[in-house]
N, C-alpha and C positions, 0 to 999 in steps of 0.2 A: 300225624297226630295233632300238630298245631292247628291245621285248618279245621279239623273236626271239633276241637275245643272252642275255637273262635266262633264257629258256626253254631255250636250248641247253645251258647248264651246269646248270640246275636239274633237267632230266630225268635226268641221270646221278647226281646226288647225292641225289635224292628216294628212289631205291631203296636207296641205302646208309643213309640216315637211317631208313627203315622197318625195315631189317634190324637196325640198331644199337639201335633202340628196345627190342627184346626183351632186351637185355643190360644195361640201365641201371636203377638204382633211380629210379623215377619222381619221387619227391619232390625229390631233388637236382637233377634236370634241370629240373623245373618252377620251382624256386626260382631257379636261375641264370638261366633264360630270363626270369623275371619281373623280376629286377633289370635285365637287359639291356633289356627293353621300356621300363621306367621311364627309364633313361638315354637311350635313343634319343628318347623322347617329349620329354624336357627339351631335348635338342638341337634338335628340330623347333620347339618353342615359342620357343627363344632365337634362332632363325635371324635374325629382323629386327635383333636386338641384337648379334649376333656375325658379321654378314655381312662385316665388314672383315678377319676372319682370313684368312690366305693360302690355306688349303685351301678356304674357302667363297667367297672373293671372286673366285677364278679357277676356275670349274668345269672339270672334266676335258674335254679335247677329243682328237680323233684316237685314237691308240693308248691314251692314258690313259683315255679314255671307254670304249673297248672293254674294257680290263682291269677297270675299275670295274664295268661291267655283268656281265662274266663271273664275277667274284669274288662280287658281290652275288647273282647267280643261283645260284651253287654253294652259298653259305651258306644262302640262302633255301630252296633245294630240299632240302638236308640237314635243316634244322630243320623244314621242312614235313613231310617224310617221317617224321621221328623223332617229332614231337609232334602232328602232325595240324593244325597251325596254317597259316593262309594265309601265303604268302610275302610279303604286303604289309608285314608288320611289319619286314622287312629291306629289301625292294626299294624301297618308297616313300621311306624316309629316305635311302637311297643315291642314288636318282634326284634327290631334291630337294636334298640337301646336297652331294653330290659331283659330280653331273653337271649340276645347274642346271635341271632340268625344273620346270615348274609343278606344283603339288599335283594339279591335274586330270590332267595328262599322266602323272604318276608313278602315280597310282592306276589309271588306265585301262591303262597298260602293264603294271603288276603283275598286274591281273586277267587280261589276255590271256596273259601269260607263264605263269601258274599253271594254265591249262587243260591243257596237255600234261604239265607237271610233276606236278600234282595227280593226273592220271590214272595216271601211272607209280607214284606213291606209294600210291594207293588200290589199284591192282592188286597191288602187292607185299604190302600189308597183307591183302588178300583171300586171296592165296596162303598167307600165314602164319596164316590163320583168325582175323584180328583185325577182321573186319567183321561187324556184326550186320545181315544182309540184310533182316530183317523191317521195319526202320525206314526203309529206302530209299524205298519208295513215297510216304511223306509228306515225307521229308527233301529229296529231289531237287527236287520242285516248289516246296517252300518256299525252297530256295536260289535257284532260278531267279527266282522272284517277288521275293524280297528283293534279289537282285543288280540286277534291273531297276529296282525302286523306289529303291534306294540310289543307283544311278548317275544316275537322273533327279533325285533330290533334291540330289545333290552340285552340280549346275549351278545350283541356286537360291541357293547360298551363295557368298560372296566367297571368294577363295583363302585369305585369312587365317582366315576363319571355318572353312573346310573343314580347314585344317591344325590349328586348335584342336580341332575335333571329333575328328579322326583321332588327335591326341595324347592327348586325354582317354580315348578308347577304349583306346589302348595302355596308358595308365597304369592304367586299371581292370583290364585283362587282366593287367598286370604285378603289381598288388597281389593279384589273385585267385590268381595262380600262386605268389606268395611266402608267402601266409598259408594255412596248412593248416586243416582243420576242427578239429583239436585245439587250435590256437592260438585259434580263435574261441570254443571251449567254455570255455577257461581264463579268458576275459575276464569 
């Protein structure tokens, strides 16, 4: 059910994000998103220590869970369409922190939800001539193999270790987005 609700709202906003991407200065968007990723990563890492907070100690249920999933899906779809990032950076923390799913379930649900949403965003980018089709024959099999291997490897880790690896990747992505090439040259 979680993947279906995430996908339902992400499908609509992925197209909007892809169209909006053409109107924004890329560096501002990347920097803001980078800081957001770092913030979310720190929340995920601190989950064991802040689980007593009211919003985290009582995961959303019923209509609250549905609203959290729809909103998370909409935000993830928009950002995915706009920046070409996977929706997991939004969906996984929302599922873990707000809805109370395990890290395993959150990552699996996010992957499943992004299939239709990613397809809509990719199609919109293709229509806007933002897709380099010559790289697809190598990229698509690589993604399929990487997804399979990553999913298999995830089950070899404890949930805490998986959350740590996920947060570390988000922090790395966040730092990469916030630091431009000119910042690195100046060092």
